[in-house]
LOVOTOR-168882 format. One record per residue: x, y, z of N, C-alpha, C, O in turn; residue in one letter. Coordinates in steps of 0.2 Angstrom, whole numbers, plus 5000, padded with zeros to 4 digits. Example, Ala and Ser with C-alpha at 12.3 -4.5 7.8 and 13.67 -1.06 7.14 Angstrom:
# LOVOTOR-168882
{node {5066; 4972; 5039}; {5062; 4978; 5039}; {5066; 4984; 5039}; {5071; 4983; 5042}; 'A'}
{node {5064; 4989; 5035}; {5068; 4995; 5036}; {5064; 5000; 5039}; {5067; 5006; 5040}; 'S'}
//
This chain:
# LOVOTOR-168882
{node {5004; 4994; 5000}; {5000; 5000; 5000}; {5004; 5006; 5000}; {5009; 5007; 5004}; 'M'}
{node {5003; 5011; 4996}; {5007; 5017; 4996}; {5005; 5021; 5002}; {5000; 5022; 5004}; 'K'}
{node {5011; 5024; 5005}; {5010; 5028; 5011}; {5008; 5035; 5009}; {5010; 5037; 5004}; 'E'}
{node {5004; 5038; 5013}; {5002; 5045; 5012}; {5006; 5050; 5017}; {5006; 5048; 5023}; 'T'}
{node {5008; 5055; 5014}; {5012; 5060; 5019}; {5007; 5063; 5023}; {5002; 5066; 5021}; 'L'}
{node {5008; 5063; 5030}; {5004; 5066; 5035}; {5007; 5071; 5039}; {5004; 5074; 5043}; 'R'}
{node {5014; 5070; 5040}; {5017; 5075; 5044}; {5023; 5078; 5041}; {5027; 5074; 5037}; 'L'}
{node {5024; 5084; 5042}; {5030; 5088; 5039}; {5034; 5091; 5045}; {5030; 5095; 5049}; 'V'}
{node {5040; 5091; 5045}; {5044; 5094; 5051}; {5049; 5099; 5048}; {5052; 5098; 5043}; 'A'}
{node {5049; 5105; 5051}; {5053; 5110; 5049}; {5058; 5112; 5054}; {5056; 5112; 5060}; 'F'}
{node {5064; 5114; 5052}; {5068; 5118; 5057}; {5065; 5125; 5057}; {5061; 5127; 5053}; 'D'}
{node {5068; 5130; 5061}; {5065; 5136; 5062}; {5070; 5142; 5059}; {5068; 5144; 5053}; 'L'}
{node {5075; 5143; 5062}; {5080; 5148; 5060}; {5083; 5147; 5053}; {5086; 5141; 5052}; 'D'}
{node {5082; 5151; 5048}; {5085; 5151; 5042}; {5081; 5145; 5038}; {5084; 5143; 5032}; 'D'}
{node {5076; 5143; 5040}; {5071; 5139; 5036}; {5064; 5142; 5036}; {5062; 5144; 5030}; 'T'}
{node {5061; 5143; 5041}; {5054; 5146; 5041}; {5055; 5154; 5041}; {5051; 5157; 5039}; 'L'}
{node {5061; 5156; 5044}; {5062; 5163; 5045}; {5069; 5164; 5046}; {5073; 5160; 5047}; 'T'}
{node {5071; 5171; 5045}; {5078; 5173; 5046}; {5080; 5171; 5054}; {5075; 5172; 5058}; 'V'}
{node {5086; 5170; 5055}; {5088; 5168; 5062}; {5085; 5173; 5067}; {5086; 5179; 5067}; 'S'}
{node {5082; 5171; 5073}; {5079; 5175; 5078}; {5074; 5180; 5076}; {5072; 5185; 5080}; 'K'}
{node {5071; 5179; 5070}; {5066; 5184; 5068}; {5059; 5181; 5067}; {5059; 5175; 5067}; 'S'}
{node {5054; 5185; 5068}; {5047; 5182; 5067}; {5046; 5180; 5060}; {5049; 5183; 5055}; 'K'}
{node {5041; 5176; 5059}; {5039; 5174; 5053}; {5036; 5179; 5049}; {5032; 5183; 5053}; 'I'}
{node {5036; 5180; 5043}; {5033; 5185; 5039}; {5025; 5183; 5038}; {5024; 5177; 5039}; 'D'}
{node {5021; 5188; 5036}; {5014; 5186; 5035}; {5013; 5180; 5030}; {5008; 5176; 5031}; 'R'}
{node {5017; 5180; 5025}; {5016; 5175; 5020}; {5017; 5168; 5023}; {5013; 5164; 5021}; 'H'}
{node {5022; 5168; 5026}; {5024; 5161; 5029}; {5019; 5159; 5035}; {5017; 5154; 5035}; 'M'}
{node {5016; 5164; 5039}; {5011; 5163; 5044}; {5005; 5160; 5040}; {5002; 5156; 5043}; 'A'}
{node {5003; 5163; 5035}; {4997; 5160; 5031}; {4998; 5153; 5028}; {4994; 5149; 5029}; 'V'}
{node {5004; 5152; 5025}; {5006; 5146; 5023}; {5006; 5140; 5028}; {5003; 5135; 5027}; 'L'}
{node {5008; 5142; 5034}; {5008; 5137; 5039}; {5001; 5135; 5041}; {5000; 5130; 5043}; 'L'}
{node {4997; 5141; 5042}; {4990; 5140; 5044}; {4987; 5135; 5039}; {4983; 5131; 5041}; 'G'}
{node {4988; 5136; 5033}; {4984; 5132; 5028}; {4987; 5125; 5028}; {4983; 5121; 5027}; 'D'}
{node {4993; 5124; 5029}; {4996; 5118; 5029}; {4993; 5114; 5035}; {4992; 5108; 5034}; 'L'}
{node {4992; 5117; 5041}; {4989; 5114; 5046}; {4982; 5111; 5045}; {4980; 5107; 5049}; 'L'}
{node {4979; 5114; 5040}; {4972; 5111; 5038}; {4973; 5105; 5035}; {4968; 5101; 5034}; 'A'}
{node {4979; 5103; 5032}; {4980; 5097; 5028}; {4984; 5092; 5031}; {4983; 5086; 5030}; 'R'}
{node {4989; 5094; 5035}; {4994; 5089; 5038}; {4996; 5091; 5045}; {4994; 5096; 5047}; 'L'}
{node {4999; 5086; 5049}; {5002; 5088; 5055}; {5009; 5091; 5053}; {5012; 5089; 5049}; 'D'}
{node {5010; 5096; 5057}; {5017; 5100; 5056}; {5021; 5100; 5063}; {5018; 5101; 5068}; 'V'}
{node {5027; 5099; 5062}; {5032; 5099; 5068}; {5037; 5104; 5067}; {5040; 5105; 5061}; 'C'}
{node {5038; 5109; 5072}; {5044; 5113; 5072}; {5049; 5111; 5077}; {5047; 5111; 5083}; 'I'}
{node {5055; 5109; 5074}; {5060; 5106; 5079}; {5066; 5111; 5078}; {5069; 5111; 5072}; 'I'}
{node {5068; 5114; 5083}; {5074; 5118; 5083}; {5078; 5118; 5089}; {5076; 5116; 5094}; 'T'}
{node {5084; 5122; 5088}; {5088; 5122; 5094}; {5086; 5127; 5099}; {5088; 5127; 5105}; 'G'}
{node {5081; 5132; 5097}; {5079; 5137; 5102}; {5074; 5135; 5107}; {5072; 5129; 5107}; 'G'}
{node {5073; 5139; 5112}; {5068; 5138; 5118}; {5061; 5138; 5115}; {5060; 5141; 5110}; 'K'}
{node {5057; 5136; 5119}; {5049; 5136; 5118}; {5047; 5144; 5117}; {5044; 5145; 5113}; 'F'}
{node {5050; 5148; 5122}; {5048; 5155; 5122}; {5050; 5158; 5115}; {5047; 5163; 5113}; 'G'}
{node {5056; 5156; 5112}; {5058; 5158; 5106}; {5054; 5157; 5100}; {5052; 5161; 5096}; 'Q'}
{node {5051; 5150; 5100}; {5046; 5148; 5095}; {5040; 5152; 5096}; {5036; 5154; 5091}; 'I'}
{node {5038; 5153; 5102}; {5032; 5158; 5103}; {5033; 5164; 5100}; {5028; 5167; 5097}; 'Q'}
{node {5038; 5168; 5101}; {5039; 5174; 5099}; {5040; 5175; 5091}; {5038; 5179; 5088}; 'A'}
{node {5043; 5169; 5089}; {5045; 5170; 5081}; {5039; 5167; 5077}; {5038; 5169; 5071}; 'Q'}
{node {5035; 5162; 5080}; {5030; 5159; 5076}; {5023; 5159; 5079}; {5018; 5162; 5076}; 'V'}
{node {5022; 5157; 5085}; {5016; 5155; 5088}; {5011; 5162; 5088}; {5005; 5162; 5087}; 'L'}
{node {5015; 5167; 5090}; {5011; 5174; 5091}; {5009; 5177; 5084}; {5005; 5182; 5084}; 'Q'}
{node {5011; 5174; 5079}; {5010; 5177; 5072}; {5007; 5172; 5067}; {5005; 5174; 5062}; 'H'}
{node {5005; 5166; 5070}; {5002; 5161; 5066}; {4995; 5163; 5064}; {4991; 5165; 5068}; 'L'}
{node {4994; 5162; 5057}; {4987; 5163; 5055}; {4983; 5156; 5054}; {4983; 5153; 5049}; 'H'}
{node {4981; 5154; 5060}; {4977; 5148; 5060}; {4972; 5148; 5066}; {4974; 5150; 5071}; 'A'}
{node {4966; 5145; 5065}; {4961; 5145; 5070}; {4964; 5140; 5076}; {4967; 5136; 5074}; 'P'}
{node {4961; 5141; 5082}; {4964; 5137; 5087}; {4963; 5129; 5086}; {4967; 5125; 5088}; 'A'}
{node {4957; 5128; 5082}; {4956; 5121; 5081}; {4961; 5117; 5077}; {4962; 5111; 5077}; 'G'}
{node {4965; 5121; 5073}; {4970; 5118; 5069}; {4977; 5117; 5073}; {4981; 5113; 5071}; 'R'}
{node {4977; 5120; 5079}; {4984; 5119; 5083}; {4985; 5112; 5086}; {4990; 5111; 5088}; 'L'}
{node {4980; 5108; 5086}; {4981; 5101; 5088}; {4985; 5097; 5083}; {4988; 5092; 5085}; 'V'}
{node {4986; 5100; 5077}; {4990; 5097; 5072}; {4997; 5100; 5072}; {5001; 5098; 5068}; 'H'}
{node {4999; 5104; 5077}; {5005; 5107; 5077}; {5009; 5105; 5083}; {5007; 5104; 5089}; 'L'}
{node {5015; 5102; 5082}; {5019; 5099; 5087}; {5026; 5103; 5087}; {5029; 5105; 5083}; 'H'}
{node {5027; 5106; 5094}; {5033; 5110; 5095}; {5038; 5106; 5099}; {5037; 5104; 5104}; 'I'}
{node {5044; 5106; 5096}; {5050; 5103; 5099}; {5056; 5107; 5099}; {5060; 5107; 5095}; 'M'}
{node {5056; 5111; 5105}; {5062; 5116; 5105}; {5068; 5112; 5108}; {5068; 5106; 5109}; 'P'}
{node {5074; 5115; 5108}; {5080; 5113; 5111}; {5082; 5106; 5107}; {5083; 5101; 5111}; 'T'}
{node {5081; 5106; 5101}; {5083; 5100; 5097}; {5079; 5094; 5098}; {5082; 5088; 5098}; 'C'}
{node {5073; 5094; 5100}; {5069; 5089; 5101}; {5070; 5086; 5108}; {5067; 5080; 5110}; 'G'}
{node {5073; 5089; 5113}; {5074; 5087; 5120}; {5068; 5089; 5124}; {5067; 5086; 5130}; 'T'}
{node {5063; 5093; 5121}; {5057; 5094; 5124}; {5051; 5094; 5119}; {5053; 5095; 5113}; 'R'}
{node {5045; 5092; 5121}; {5040; 5092; 5116}; {5033; 5095; 5119}; {5031; 5093; 5125}; 'Y'}
{node {5030; 5100; 5115}; {5024; 5103; 5117}; {5019; 5102; 5112}; {5020; 5102; 5106}; 'Y'}
{node {5013; 5100; 5115}; {5007; 5099; 5111}; {5001; 5103; 5113}; {5001; 5105; 5119}; 'A'}
{node {4997; 5105; 5109}; {4991; 5109; 5110}; {4985; 5105; 5113}; {4982; 5101; 5109}; 'W'}
{node {4983; 5106; 5119}; {4977; 5102; 5121}; {4973; 5107; 5126}; {4976; 5110; 5130}; 'R'}
{node {4967; 5106; 5125}; {4962; 5110; 5129}; {4964; 5118; 5130}; {4963; 5121; 5135}; 'N'}
{node {4965; 5120; 5124}; {4966; 5128; 5123}; {4973; 5130; 5126}; {4973; 5136; 5127}; 'G'}
{node {4978; 5126; 5127}; {4984; 5128; 5129}; {4990; 5123; 5127}; {4989; 5118; 5125}; 'A'}
{node {4996; 5126; 5127}; {5002; 5122; 5126}; {5004; 5118; 5132}; {5005; 5121; 5137}; 'W'}
{node {5005; 5111; 5131}; {5007; 5107; 5137}; {5013; 5103; 5135}; {5014; 5101; 5130}; 'H'}
{node {5018; 5103; 5140}; {5024; 5100; 5139}; {5023; 5092; 5140}; {5020; 5090; 5145}; 'R'}
{node {5025; 5088; 5135}; {5024; 5081; 5135}; {5030; 5077; 5138}; {5029; 5072; 5141}; 'R'}
{node {5036; 5080; 5137}; {5042; 5077; 5140}; {5047; 5082; 5140}; {5047; 5087; 5136}; 'Y'}
{node {5052; 5081; 5144}; {5058; 5085; 5144}; {5064; 5081; 5146}; {5064; 5078; 5152}; 'A'}
{node {5069; 5081; 5142}; {5075; 5077; 5144}; {5081; 5082; 5147}; {5086; 5083; 5144}; 'E'}
{node {5079; 5084; 5153}; {5083; 5089; 5156}; {5090; 5087; 5158}; {5091; 5081; 5160}; 'D'}
{node {5095; 5091; 5158}; {5102; 5090; 5160}; {5102; 5090; 5168}; {5098; 5094; 5171}; 'L'}
{node {5107; 5087; 5171}; {5107; 5087; 5178}; {5112; 5094; 5179}; {5115; 5096; 5175}; 'T'}
{node {5112; 5096; 5186}; {5115; 5102; 5187}; {5123; 5101; 5186}; {5126; 5105; 5184}; 'E'}
{node {5125; 5095; 5188}; {5132; 5093; 5187}; {5134; 5093; 5179}; {5139; 5096; 5178}; 'D'}
{node {5130; 5091; 5175}; {5131; 5091; 5168}; {5131; 5098; 5165}; {5135; 5100; 5161}; 'E'}
{node {5127; 5102; 5168}; {5126; 5109; 5166}; {5133; 5113; 5167}; {5136; 5116; 5163}; 'K'}
{node {5135; 5112; 5174}; {5142; 5115; 5176}; {5147; 5113; 5171}; {5151; 5117; 5169}; 'R'}
{node {5148; 5106; 5170}; {5153; 5104; 5166}; {5153; 5107; 5159}; {5158; 5109; 5156}; 'R'}
{node {5147; 5107; 5156}; {5146; 5109; 5149}; {5148; 5117; 5149}; {5152; 5119; 5144}; 'I'}
{node {5146; 5121; 5153}; {5147; 5128; 5153}; {5155; 5129; 5154}; {5157; 5133; 5150}; 'V'}
{node {5158; 5125; 5158}; {5165; 5126; 5159}; {5169; 5124; 5153}; {5174; 5128; 5151}; 'N'}
{node {5167; 5119; 5150}; {5171; 5117; 5144}; {5169; 5122; 5138}; {5174; 5123; 5134}; 'V'}
{node {5163; 5124; 5137}; {5162; 5128; 5131}; {5165; 5135; 5132}; {5168; 5138; 5128}; 'L'}
{node {5165; 5138; 5138}; {5169; 5144; 5140}; {5176; 5143; 5139}; {5179; 5148; 5136}; 'A'}
{node {5179; 5138; 5141}; {5186; 5137; 5140}; {5188; 5136; 5133}; {5193; 5139; 5131}; 'A'}
{node {5184; 5132; 5129}; {5185; 5131; 5122}; {5185; 5137; 5118}; {5189; 5139; 5114}; 'G'}
{node {5180; 5142; 5120}; {5179; 5148; 5116}; {5185; 5152; 5117}; {5188; 5156; 5113}; 'A'}
{node {5188; 5152; 5123}; {5193; 5157; 5125}; {5200; 5154; 5122}; {5204; 5158; 5119}; 'M'}
{node {5201; 5147; 5123}; {5207; 5144; 5120}; {5207; 5145; 5113}; {5213; 5146; 5110}; 'D'}
{node {5202; 5145; 5109}; {5202; 5145; 5102}; {5201; 5152; 5099}; {5201; 5154; 5093}; 'L'}
{node {5201; 5157; 5104}; {5200; 5164; 5102}; {5194; 5166; 5099}; {5193; 5171; 5096}; 'G'}
{node {5188; 5163; 5102}; {5181; 5164; 5099}; {5177; 5168; 5104}; {5172; 5170; 5103}; 'F'}
{node {5180; 5169; 5110}; {5176; 5173; 5115}; {5175; 5180; 5114}; {5180; 5184; 5114}; 'W'}
{node {5169; 5182; 5113}; {5167; 5189; 5111}; {5167; 5193; 5117}; {5163; 5192; 5122}; 'E'}
{node {5171; 5199; 5117}; {5171; 5203; 5123}; {5165; 5208; 5123}; {5164; 5211; 5129}; 'R'}
{node {5162; 5209; 5118}; {5156; 5214; 5118}; {5150; 5210; 5114}; {5148; 5212; 5109}; 'S'}
{node {5147; 5205; 5117}; {5142; 5202; 5114}; {5135; 5205; 5115}; {5134; 5210; 5118}; 'P'}
{node {5131; 5203; 5110}; {5124; 5205; 5111}; {5120; 5200; 5115}; {5117; 5195; 5113}; 'W'}
{node {5120; 5201; 5122}; {5117; 5196; 5126}; {5121; 5190; 5128}; {5127; 5190; 5127}; 'G'}
{node {5118; 5185; 5131}; {5121; 5179; 5134}; {5125; 5176; 5129}; {5123; 5175; 5123}; 'E'}
{node {5131; 5173; 5130}; {5135; 5169; 5126}; {5133; 5162; 5127}; {5132; 5158; 5122}; 'I'}
{node {5133; 5160; 5133}; {5131; 5153; 5135}; {5125; 5153; 5139}; {5124; 5156; 5144}; 'I'}
{node {5120; 5149; 5136}; {5113; 5150; 5139}; {5111; 5143; 5141}; {5111; 5138; 5138}; 'E'}
{node {5108; 5142; 5147}; {5105; 5136; 5150}; {5098; 5136; 5148}; {5094; 5140; 5150}; 'D'}
{node {5097; 5131; 5144}; {5090; 5130; 5141}; {5086; 5124; 5144}; {5082; 5121; 5142}; 'R'}
{node {5089; 5122; 5150}; {5086; 5116; 5154}; {5088; 5109; 5151}; {5092; 5106; 5155}; 'G'}
{node {5086; 5108; 5145}; {5088; 5101; 5142}; {5093; 5102; 5137}; {5095; 5097; 5134}; 'S'}
{node {5096; 5108; 5137}; {5101; 5110; 5132}; {5105; 5116; 5134}; {5102; 5121; 5136}; 'Q'}
{node {5112; 5115; 5133}; {5116; 5121; 5134}; {5118; 5124; 5128}; {5121; 5120; 5124}; 'I'}
{node {5117; 5130; 5126}; {5119; 5133; 5120}; {5124; 5138; 5120}; {5123; 5143; 5124}; 'T'}
{node {5129; 5138; 5116}; {5135; 5143; 5115}; {5133; 5147; 5109}; {5132; 5144; 5104}; 'Y'}
{node {5132; 5153; 5110}; {5131; 5158; 5104}; {5136; 5163; 5104}; {5137; 5167; 5108}; 'S'}
{node {5140; 5162; 5099}; {5147; 5166; 5098}; {5146; 5173; 5100}; {5150; 5176; 5103}; 'A'}
{node {5141; 5176; 5097}; {5141; 5184; 5097}; {5135; 5186; 5102}; {5134; 5192; 5103}; 'L'}
{node {5132; 5181; 5106}; {5127; 5183; 5110}; {5120; 5181; 5107}; {5119; 5181; 5101}; 'G'}
{node {5115; 5180; 5112}; {5109; 5177; 5110}; {5105; 5182; 5105}; {5101; 5180; 5101}; 'Q'}
{node {5106; 5189; 5106}; {5102; 5194; 5102}; {5106; 5197; 5096}; {5105; 5202; 5094}; 'R'}
{node {5112; 5193; 5094}; {5116; 5196; 5089}; {5112; 5197; 5082}; {5108; 5193; 5081}; 'A'}
{node {5113; 5202; 5078}; {5109; 5203; 5072}; {5111; 5198; 5067}; {5117; 5195; 5067}; 'P'}
{node {5107; 5196; 5063}; {5108; 5191; 5058}; {5114; 5192; 5053}; {5118; 5187; 5052}; 'A'}
{node {5115; 5198; 5051}; {5120; 5199; 5046}; {5127; 5198; 5050}; {5132; 5195; 5047}; 'D'}
{node {5128; 5200; 5056}; {5134; 5199; 5060}; {5135; 5192; 5061}; {5141; 5189; 5061}; 'A'}
{node {5130; 5188; 5062}; {5130; 5181; 5063}; {5133; 5177; 5057}; {5137; 5173; 5057}; 'K'}
{node {5130; 5179; 5051}; {5132; 5176; 5045}; {5139; 5178; 5043}; {5142; 5174; 5040}; 'H'}
{node {5141; 5183; 5045}; {5148; 5185; 5044}; {5153; 5182; 5048}; {5159; 5181; 5046}; 'E'}
{node {5151; 5180; 5054}; {5156; 5177; 5059}; {5159; 5171; 5057}; {5165; 5170; 5058}; 'W'}
{node {5155; 5166; 5054}; {5158; 5160; 5052}; {5155; 5157; 5046}; {5151; 5152; 5046}; 'D'}
{node {5156; 5160; 5040}; {5153; 5158; 5034}; {5154; 5151; 5032}; {5149; 5148; 5028}; 'P'}
{node {5159; 5148; 5034}; {5161; 5141; 5031}; {5160; 5136; 5037}; {5161; 5130; 5036}; 'D'}
{node {5157; 5138; 5043}; {5156; 5134; 5049}; {5162; 5131; 5052}; {5162; 5127; 5056}; 'D'}
{node {5168; 5133; 5050}; {5174; 5130; 5053}; {5175; 5132; 5060}; {5178; 5128; 5064}; 'S'}
{node {5173; 5138; 5062}; {5174; 5140; 5069}; {5169; 5135; 5074}; {5172; 5133; 5079}; 'K'}
{node {5163; 5135; 5072}; {5159; 5130; 5075}; {5161; 5123; 5076}; {5161; 5120; 5081}; 'K'}
{node {5164; 5121; 5070}; {5166; 5114; 5070}; {5172; 5113; 5075}; {5173; 5108; 5078}; 'R'}
{node {5176; 5118; 5075}; {5182; 5118; 5080}; {5180; 5117; 5087}; {5183; 5114; 5091}; 'K'}
{node {5175; 5122; 5089}; {5173; 5122; 5096}; {5169; 5115; 5097}; {5170; 5113; 5103}; 'L'}
{node {5165; 5113; 5092}; {5161; 5107; 5093}; {5166; 5101; 5095}; {5165; 5097; 5099}; 'R'}
{node {5172; 5101; 5091}; {5177; 5095; 5092}; {5180; 5096; 5099}; {5181; 5091; 5102}; 'D'}
{node {5182; 5102; 5100}; {5185; 5103; 5107}; {5181; 5101; 5113}; {5183; 5097; 5117}; 'Y'}
{node {5174; 5103; 5112}; {5170; 5101; 5118}; {5168; 5093; 5118}; {5167; 5090; 5123}; 'A'}
{node {5167; 5091; 5112}; {5166; 5083; 5111}; {5171; 5079; 5114}; {5170; 5074; 5117}; 'A'}
{node {5177; 5081; 5113}; {5183; 5077; 5116}; {5183; 5077; 5124}; {5185; 5072; 5127}; 'E'}
{node {5180; 5083; 5127}; {5181; 5084; 5134}; {5174; 5082; 5137}; {5173; 5081; 5143}; 'R'}
{node {5169; 5081; 5133}; {5162; 5079; 5136}; {5160; 5072; 5132}; {5155; 5072; 5129}; 'L'}
{node {5164; 5067; 5133}; {5162; 5061; 5129}; {5155; 5058; 5130}; {5153; 5054; 5126}; 'P'}
{node {5153; 5059; 5136}; {5147; 5056; 5138}; {5140; 5060; 5136}; {5135; 5058; 5138}; 'D'}
{node {5142; 5066; 5133}; {5136; 5070; 5131}; {5136; 5071; 5123}; {5141; 5069; 5120}; 'L'}
{node {5131; 5074; 5121}; {5130; 5075; 5114}; {5132; 5082; 5112}; {5128; 5087; 5115}; 'E'}
{node {5137; 5083; 5108}; {5139; 5090; 5106}; {5138; 5091; 5099}; {5141; 5086; 5095}; 'V'}
{node {5135; 5096; 5096}; {5133; 5097; 5089}; {5134; 5104; 5087}; {5132; 5108; 5091}; 'R'}
{node {5135; 5105; 5081}; {5135; 5112; 5078}; {5127; 5114; 5078}; {5123; 5109; 5075}; 'V'}
{node {5125; 5120; 5080}; {5118; 5122; 5080}; {5117; 5126; 5075}; {5117; 5125; 5069}; 'G'}
{node {5114; 5132; 5077}; {5113; 5137; 5072}; {5118; 5141; 5069}; {5124; 5138; 5068}; 'G'}
{node {5117; 5147; 5066}; {5122; 5151; 5063}; {5129; 5152; 5066}; {5134; 5151; 5063}; 'T'}
{node {5128; 5153; 5073}; {5135; 5154; 5077}; {5135; 5150; 5083}; {5138; 5151; 5088}; 'T'}
{node {5131; 5144; 5083}; {5130; 5141; 5090}; {5132; 5134; 5090}; {5133; 5130; 5084}; 'S'}
{node {5134; 5131; 5096}; {5135; 5124; 5097}; {5131; 5122; 5103}; {5130; 5126; 5108}; 'V'}
{node {5127; 5117; 5102}; {5122; 5114; 5107}; {5125; 5108; 5110}; {5128; 5104; 5107}; 'D'}
{node {5123; 5107; 5117}; {5125; 5101; 5120}; {5119; 5099; 5124}; {5116; 5102; 5127}; 'V'}
{node {5118; 5092; 5123}; {5112; 5089; 5126}; {5114; 5082; 5129}; {5120; 5080; 5129}; 'T'}
{node {5110; 5079; 5132}; {5111; 5072; 5135}; {5113; 5068; 5129}; {5111; 5069; 5123}; 'R'}
{node {5117; 5062; 5130}; {5119; 5058; 5124}; {5114; 5055; 5121}; {5109; 5052; 5124}; 'N'}
{node {5114; 5055; 5114}; {5109; 5052; 5110}; {5102; 5056; 5109}; {5098; 5054; 5106}; 'G'}
{node {5102; 5062; 5112}; {5096; 5066; 5112}; {5097; 5072; 5107}; {5101; 5077; 5108}; 'I'}
{node {5094; 5071; 5101}; {5095; 5076; 5096}; {5088; 5076; 5092}; {5083; 5073; 5094}; 'D'}
{node {5089; 5079; 5086}; {5082; 5080; 5082}; {5080; 5073; 5080}; {5074; 5072; 5079}; 'K'}
{node {5084; 5069; 5078}; {5082; 5062; 5076}; {5078; 5059; 5082}; {5073; 5055; 5081}; 'A'}
{node {5081; 5059; 5088}; {5077; 5057; 5094}; {5070; 5060; 5094}; {5066; 5056; 5096}; 'F'}
{node {5070; 5067; 5094}; {5064; 5070; 5094}; {5059; 5068; 5090}; {5053; 5067; 5091}; 'G'}
{node {5061; 5067; 5083}; {5056; 5065; 5078}; {5053; 5058; 5080}; {5048; 5056; 5079}; 'I'}
{node {5058; 5053; 5082}; {5056; 5046; 5084}; {5051; 5046; 5089}; {5046; 5043; 5089}; 'K'}
{node {5052; 5051; 5094}; {5048; 5051; 5100}; {5041; 5053; 5098}; {5036; 5051; 5100}; 'R'}
{node {5041; 5058; 5093}; {5035; 5061; 5091}; {5031; 5055; 5087}; {5025; 5055; 5088}; 'L'}
{node {5034; 5051; 5083}; {5031; 5046; 5079}; {5028; 5041; 5084}; {5024; 5037; 5082}; 'M'}
{node {5031; 5040; 5090}; {5029; 5035; 5094}; {5024; 5037; 5099}; {5021; 5034; 5103}; 'E'}
{node {5023; 5044; 5099}; {5018; 5047; 5104}; {5011; 5045; 5101}; {5009; 5043; 5096}; 'S'}
{node {5006; 5046; 5106}; {4999; 5045; 5104}; {4996; 5048; 5098}; {4992; 5046; 5094}; 'S'}
{node {4999; 5055; 5098}; {4996; 5059; 5092}; {4999; 5056; 5086}; {4995; 5056; 5081}; 'A'}
{node {5005; 5054; 5085}; {5008; 5051; 5079}; {5005; 5044; 5078}; {5004; 5043; 5072}; 'S'}
{node {5003; 5040; 5082}; {5000; 5034; 5081}; {4993; 5035; 5077}; {4991; 5032; 5073}; 'H'}
{node {4990; 5041; 5079}; {4983; 5043; 5076}; {4985; 5045; 5069}; {4981; 5044; 5064}; 'Q'}
{node {4991; 5048; 5067}; {4992; 5050; 5061}; {4993; 5044; 5056}; {4991; 5044; 5050}; 'M'}
{node {4997; 5038; 5059}; {4998; 5032; 5055}; {5002; 5035; 5048}; {5000; 5033; 5043}; 'N'}
{node {5007; 5038; 5049}; {5010; 5043; 5044}; {5017; 5041; 5041}; {5021; 5037; 5045}; 'C'}
{node {5018; 5043; 5036}; {5025; 5044; 5033}; {5027; 5051; 5034}; {5023; 5056; 5033}; 'C'}
{node {5033; 5053; 5036}; {5035; 5060; 5038}; {5040; 5062; 5033}; {5044; 5058; 5030}; 'S'}
{node {5041; 5069; 5033}; {5046; 5072; 5029}; {5049; 5078; 5034}; {5045; 5081; 5037}; 'S'}
{node {5056; 5078; 5033}; {5059; 5084; 5037}; {5062; 5089; 5033}; {5066; 5087; 5028}; 'V'}
{node {5061; 5095; 5034}; {5064; 5101; 5030}; {5068; 5105; 5034}; {5065; 5108; 5039}; 'I'}
{node {5074; 5107; 5032}; {5078; 5111; 5036}; {5084; 5108; 5038}; {5088; 5112; 5042}; 'G'}
//
């Protein structure tokens, strides 16, 4: 039997919108229309609050369609679904306090050793997102043009990723967004998040084939 596409998953920054920017009206309408036909997952390295500010507050979709929207912030380490008129967290693969301290120390040391530590950043450089620690080279609020100029070939991020991965072998270290490196529990990444989604009660109802974009 031929499978029918029922779920589409998107990254957020530089896929649905420019990094850390809200979706434009055209994209908001397209997503709203898509939710009338398919289940949609947004899976990104950012926090839930970031997805709210960039997407959810601007979405052109009636509340009844939001049951078809699945929100997976921090690289799928958390999952939020719309139920009874509100967003509810279905799970969170949070780091321990000891893991967080180790990660912050290694990322800070690596950025300094490699000469990447920004002395005048736009906001926090290392952010605790609960289930993920994120290093953002220029700060969390850096403008998109500065971020794209900082590491156009991704070589800086890869160097810091390799530095941290060597010193945090029990954790998952990966290149994130335009200027970021993300660290989560071992094996917890976007593939993990999509698998958990497919195994959830909502995805069982979909009985679907999925596609990931971004």
